[in-house]
C-alpha positions as CSV (number, residue, x, y, z in Angstrom):
1,M,16.1,-15.8,54.8
2,N,15.5,-19.4,54.4
3,I,15.5,-21.5,51.3
4,R,11.7,-21.6,51.2
5,T,11.4,-17.9,51.1
6,L,14.0,-17.6,48.4
7,T,12.2,-20.1,46.2
8,L,8.7,-18.6,46.7
9,L,9.7,-15.0,46.1
10,P,10.0,-15.3,42.3
11,L,6.7,-17.3,42.2
12,L,4.9,-14.6,44.3
13,S,6.3,-11.8,42.2
14,A,5.2,-13.5,39.0
15,M,1.7,-14.0,40.4
16,T,1.4,-10.4,41.5
17,L,2.4,-9.0,38.1
18,S,-0.1,-11.2,36.3
19,M,-3.0,-10.4,38.5
20,P,-5.4,-7.7,37.2
21,A,-5.9,-4.5,39.2
22,I,-9.1,-4.7,41.2
23,A,-9.7,-1.0,42.0
24,Q,-9.3,1.8,39.4
25,N,-6.8,3.6,41.6
26,Q,-4.7,0.5,42.1
27,P,-1.7,0.4,39.8
28,A,-1.6,-2.5,37.4
29,G,1.4,-4.5,36.3
30,P,3.0,-4.1,32.9
31,E,1.1,-7.0,31.4
32,S,-2.3,-5.5,32.1
33,A,-1.4,-2.0,30.9
34,Q,-3.5,-1.5,27.8
35,A,-4.8,1.5,25.9
36,P,-8.4,2.3,26.8
37,A,-11.0,0.8,24.6
38,A,-12.3,3.1,21.9
39,P,-15.9,4.2,22.3
40,A,-18.4,2.6,20.0
41,P,-19.1,4.9,17.0
42,A,-22.3,6.8,17.3
43,L,-25.0,5.9,14.7
44,D,-25.9,8.9,12.6
45,A,-29.5,8.7,11.6
46,E,-29.0,11.1,8.7
47,A,-26.0,9.3,7.1
48,P,-26.9,7.1,4.1
49,A,-26.7,3.4,4.7
50,T,-25.0,2.6,1.4
51,P,-22.8,4.8,-0.8
52,A,-24.3,6.4,-3.8
53,P,-23.8,4.4,-7.0
54,T,-21.1,5.7,-9.3
55,P,-22.3,6.8,-12.7
56,A,-21.6,4.4,-15.6
57,A,-18.6,5.4,-17.7
58,P,-19.6,6.9,-21.1
59,S,-19.3,4.5,-24.0
60,N,-16.5,4.8,-26.5
61,P,-18.0,6.6,-29.5
62,T,-15.9,4.6,-32.0
63,V,-17.1,1.3,-30.6
64,V,-20.7,2.5,-30.5
65,A,-20.5,3.5,-34.1
66,F,-19.0,0.2,-35.1
67,V,-21.7,-1.8,-33.3
68,D,-24.4,0.5,-34.8
69,Q,-23.0,-0.1,-38.3
70,Q,-22.4,-3.9,-37.9
71,F,-25.5,-4.8,-35.9
72,P,-28.0,-4.9,-38.9
73,M,-25.6,-7.3,-40.7
74,A,-25.2,-9.5,-37.6
75,D,-28.9,-9.5,-36.8
76,A,-29.9,-11.7,-39.8
77,N,-33.5,-12.3,-38.7
78,K,-34.0,-8.6,-37.8
79,D,-35.5,-9.3,-34.4
80,G,-33.4,-6.7,-32.6
81,T,-31.0,-9.1,-30.9
82,V,-28.2,-11.2,-32.2
83,T,-28.7,-14.9,-31.5
84,A,-25.8,-17.3,-30.7
85,A,-25.8,-18.6,-34.2
86,E,-25.9,-15.1,-35.8
87,F,-23.1,-14.0,-33.5
88,T,-20.9,-17.0,-34.3
89,A,-21.4,-16.6,-38.0
90,W,-20.7,-12.8,-37.8
91,I,-17.6,-13.0,-35.6
92,T,-16.3,-16.0,-37.6
93,S,-16.5,-13.9,-40.8
94,L,-14.8,-10.9,-39.2
95,K,-12.0,-13.2,-37.8
96,T,-11.6,-14.9,-41.2
97,A,-11.3,-11.5,-42.9
98,E,-8.6,-10.5,-40.3
99,Q,-6.8,-13.8,-41.0
100,Q,-6.9,-13.2,-44.8
101,K,-5.3,-9.8,-44.4
102,A,-2.5,-11.5,-42.3
103,G,-2.2,-14.3,-44.9
104,Q,-3.0,-17.1,-42.4
105,V,-6.5,-18.4,-42.9
106,D,-7.5,-21.0,-40.3
107,P,-11.3,-21.7,-40.3
108,A,-11.1,-23.9,-37.2
109,A,-9.3,-21.2,-35.3
110,A,-11.8,-18.5,-36.4
111,K,-14.7,-20.7,-35.2
112,T,-13.0,-21.4,-31.9
113,Y,-12.4,-17.6,-31.5
114,A,-16.1,-17.0,-32.2
115,D,-17.3,-19.5,-29.7
116,N,-15.1,-18.1,-27.0
117,A,-16.2,-14.6,-27.9
118,L,-19.8,-15.6,-27.5
119,A,-19.2,-16.9,-24.0
120,Q,-17.7,-13.6,-23.0
121,A,-20.1,-11.3,-24.8
122,D,-23.3,-12.8,-23.5
123,S,-23.0,-11.2,-20.1
124,D,-26.5,-12.2,-19.0
125,K,-26.2,-15.7,-20.4
126,D,-29.6,-15.6,-22.1
127,G,-28.3,-16.8,-25.5
128,T,-28.9,-13.5,-27.3
129,L,-26.9,-10.4,-27.5
130,T,-28.1,-6.8,-27.4
131,K,-26.4,-3.7,-28.7
132,A,-25.4,-2.8,-25.1
133,E,-23.7,-6.2,-24.6
134,L,-21.9,-5.9,-27.9
135,V,-20.6,-2.4,-27.0
136,K,-19.4,-3.6,-23.7
137,F,-17.8,-6.7,-25.3
138,F,-15.9,-4.6,-27.9
139,G,-14.6,-2.3,-25.2
140,G,-17.1,0.5,-25.3
């Protein structure tokens, strides 16, 4: 063997291994050995396109009772919803009473608490709160 043959043999071997097999019965090199592609899933015309919605969790009866009892006091104008001003006044008074029991009254902290609570409770951001929103807010 001459030097040209010795230098070309590794190159030819590498080229042969990297070439894809042309015919199905022709063996392929290790680089082209792959698992056969999975067939596309068949579309089932009877299968639902979207999963069925999960039923809503039942409300906490204690929270529902609390909201039912407090709602008439919170709804000062008796229009069936609690406005932002009504909610802020109601929650501020509840927070102040809680602070008084703990012996640490801070009116500014109670007002800040009420403002933050309003932002969380008004889930549809319409500026008023329904009983359902209040139940959800209080963990019902």
